[in-house]
N, C-alpha and C positions, 0 to 999 in steps of 0.2 A: 284429891283429883283435880288435874289442873281442865278448868272447862274453855271451850274454842267456840266461835262463833260461826256458823255456817250460815251464809246470806245469800239472797237473789236482787238480780237489777231487773228492772221492768223499762219498755217505752213506753210511751204513750197512749200506746194501745191496750198497755196491760200485758203486754209477752214478755216472757221471761229472756234475757239478752244476754245474761252472765251469771256465773253462779261461782262463789269464792268462798274464802274462809278466812278469820282471822282471830289473832290474840288480843285485840285491842276492842276497845269499845266499839260495837260494828256503826255507828254514826258518824265516828271519826273517820274510820275506814270509808265511809263513804263520801264522806266530804274529800279526802284525800286521792280519791277516783278524777276527782275534777280538779284540785289546787297541785296535783305535780306536773301540770301540763309540761312541762320546763324538759322533763325526761323523757317526753313523748316523741314519735316519729309521727307521720302521715296517719300511719293505719291506727295508732292509738288513739285518734280522736274521736273513736266510737263512743267514747264517754257522753261526747253532746247529746245521745240519746237516752239517757238516764232519765227517767221521770220518778219513779217510785222503788221502792224496795222492802223487803222483810228478811227476818232472819230467825235462829232458833240456836239455841246452846245445848254442846256435845260435849262428849269425850274427846281426849285427843285422838282415840283409836274409833271411835263412832264416827266422826268427822270425817274422816278421811276415805272411809267405805262410804259415806253418803253422799260425799263430792261427787266421786267415781259416779257412783251410782245413778244418780240425778242428772248429771252431764250426758251420760250415755243415755236417760229415759228422756231428754228434754231435748238435749243437743242444742245448746242457746248458741248463735250464731256467732257471739264474741268469745267463745272457751276454745283457747287452744287444741289443734287437734291430735296432740300426745295424750289427751287427757281421755279421747276415745280408744273405746277396745272394738278389736278387729272381730267381726263375727256375731253372732247374736247369745243373749245370755238368758236362760230361764230362772234367774234369780229374783225374788220379790221381797222387797224390804217394807217394813211396816212404814206407814205414812207417819212423816212427821209433824209437829204442831209448830209454826210459824206464827210469827207477830201480826198482827190486822198491818196491810199495805198502808206505809206511809210515803209521802212526797217529799221529793229533796227539799222543795222550797220549806217543807217544814221545818227542817233542822237547818236553816238561813246559807241554801245555795242559792244563788241566784243565777239560773241556767242563761239567760239571755245576756250577761256581762262575761259568761266564760266561754259561751258560745263565739263571742265578737271575739274574744282572743283568740281563739282556735282557730277561726277562719284565716285571721291578721298572720298567724304561724304556719298556718296551711299553705298560704298562697307564699310565702317568704320560700318555704321549703318546696316548693314547687316551682321559683322561679332559682332558686339555687340547685336542686338536683332534674329539671326538666330542662336542661339545655340542649340534647338531644334528643331527636324524634327516633320511630321505629325505623322509618327510612335511613336514618346514620347508622343505627346498629346493621341495618341488614348490609348495607353499602359495604361497613369495613369485615363484618364475616364472611362476605363473597370474597372481598382480597386475600383474607387469611385463606382461606380456605384453598386457594391455589397454589399457596405455598407448601400448607399441611398435606395435601392430597400426595405431594412430590416425596411427604417424608412415612407416609402410614399406608400408601396403597400397597403395598408388601403385606402389611396386617391385615388390612382389610379382605385381601384373598385368602388369607389362613382360614381366616372363620368362614368363609364364602365357599371353601373347600374341605371345609372340616366334616366330621361325621356327626356331628350332634344334632336332634332332634331338634334345638333350639335356636337355630343357625340364626334366623331372620331376627330374634330378640336377641342376641348377641351382638350382633352386628350393628342393628340400631343402639344399643347401650353404647357400643365402642364410639361409634358415630358422634354420638351427642357429647361426647368425653372430650373428643378430638378435634372436633369441628365447631362446636359450641363453647368448650371449656368448661362443662358442668361437672361439680362434684360427684361426689357416689349418691351423696344424702340426697341433693336434688335431683338425681336420677330416678333414686328408689321412693322419692315423696309425689312425683309426678302422676297426676291423674288424668283420668280420660278428659273430663272438665279441662283440665290444663291445655290441652292441644286445639289449635284454631285451625283445622284443614283451611278455610277459605284463605286466613290470611297466611299460612304457615309461617303460625307462630307458636310458643308454648311460654304459660305462664309461670314464672317461680315465685311461688309463696313466702319463700323465707325471706326473699329479695322486695317483694310486692313489685318484680318486674315483668314486663311481657318481652321476650328476645325473637328476633326471627332464628330458624333454621333452613338448612338449604332444600334446596329441591329434593334430593334424592333421602333426605332424612325423614322429610313430610310426605312421602310418597311410603317410606317403611312403618312411622307412625299410622297411616291411616290405615293399615293391616290391622293393629290392635284397637285401633277407633272404632271400625265398622260393626266389630262384633259385640261390644258393650253399649247398654242402654241404661245403663243408671250413674248418674253422676259420680257417686263416692268413688267407684272402681276405679284402682290401682292401674296404670297401664301394662306396668309390667308384674307378671306374674312366676311362680312355680309351680312345679307338680303340686308340693303339698301345702301351698297359700297362697291367695289372693294376692297379695304383695310381694315385694321383692327388699332384701334387706340390703346395709353397705357392704355386708361379709361377704354375702352372698355376688355383689357385683365383682367383689375383691377375686373371689373363685374365681369364675367365670375367664377373668381377663389372666389369671394363673393357668387355667384348665389350657387356652389357647396358644399360649405364649411361654410359658415357663413358669417356675419361681421365683425368677426374680422382676417379673412383670408386677407391676402395681397401675392401677387408673390413675392416680396422681401422678406416677412419671409418665402417663402419655397425657394426661393434662396439659403437664409441662411444655410437651410439644408443641401442645395450641398455643400457649403464654408465650413462649419463644419465639414463635413465628408472628406473632401479634406485635411482639414491640419491635421486632424487624419490618414489619409491613407499616402499622400504623405510627404515626409520630404524636397522636393525640391523646396524651395519656389519660388526661379525664375523660374522655368517651371509652380507652381501655378498662378504666375503675368501674367506668358502668356496667360492661358488659361483663365484665369477671369478675367483680361481686369482691372486691378485694381494694385497698387502698392503693392510692397512686405510690407513696412510699415501698407496698409491696412490690412493686412492679420493678424498679429500678434493679432489684437484687436479680433480674433477669436477664438485664440487657447482654452481660458478657459469658452467661452462661448455656453451655453445650448438655445436649441431651446425650450422655452417657448410654442410656439403655438404647438408643436407638443404634448408637456406633456397634454397643454388642451381638445386637440382634442381626443389622446387615451384613456384619462378619459372620456370625453365627446360620443366616441363611445361605448366605455365597459360597 
């Protein structure tokens, strides 16, 4: 039977900050957490907090079960959220016997050495990617909004005048797509804590970026914000779930505009108007969360969906 190691990483307060698994020698795996810095983005440099570790050996099946179980029991701050189980579980597993806590310095890791490297890389990345401020984003989005409105106000009215009981939710989701260029997974993963009503911004965890929203979107989001008082609550819900899925968003769009409609086609309206309005492709790249090369394909692209719907509605 193949044995795999389940390990836990601790900060200097001996709090568990990450739980992982490895087929390799666990001490070697701990070392690679520090040494693989060339592959890291700025958000990956949480490794500088690692000070201690322990581990245990399990079967392949058991390690998968215990990894999910312990992550949901402890909720380490640096484990990815897709490991979290939505809702509560009444399952209680037998306690595991881990090795004694060891310091990373005992296995030859010079924390100060890596922290110095990390700081230099983070500073370089910040200079590279933080060329623009939130005010630059807002100015661009406000300019784009003026053009987008002319293309989508008919569709907004269709939702506003519809019979659905989720009119405000559907309208806000639609607006986030067409006025901010959000992808469906970005909309679905928005939490109450991601929305800042005072600054009128939302935080996109997948991009590690804060972007502004228009005033009407902010006003709509506030209606979802005021009724929630726990940090992990998702902004958008359904009747049967505390969160919404990509598929649900696709179905919402189709329910209002027909089977030809998709969220991505409406997002294209935002992108097309963006490249017509803003000539700084680096700025657009950061707002849209796509590469500059990907933006070029939209230069001469027209929205076929828009033409079809205009013809159908008229």
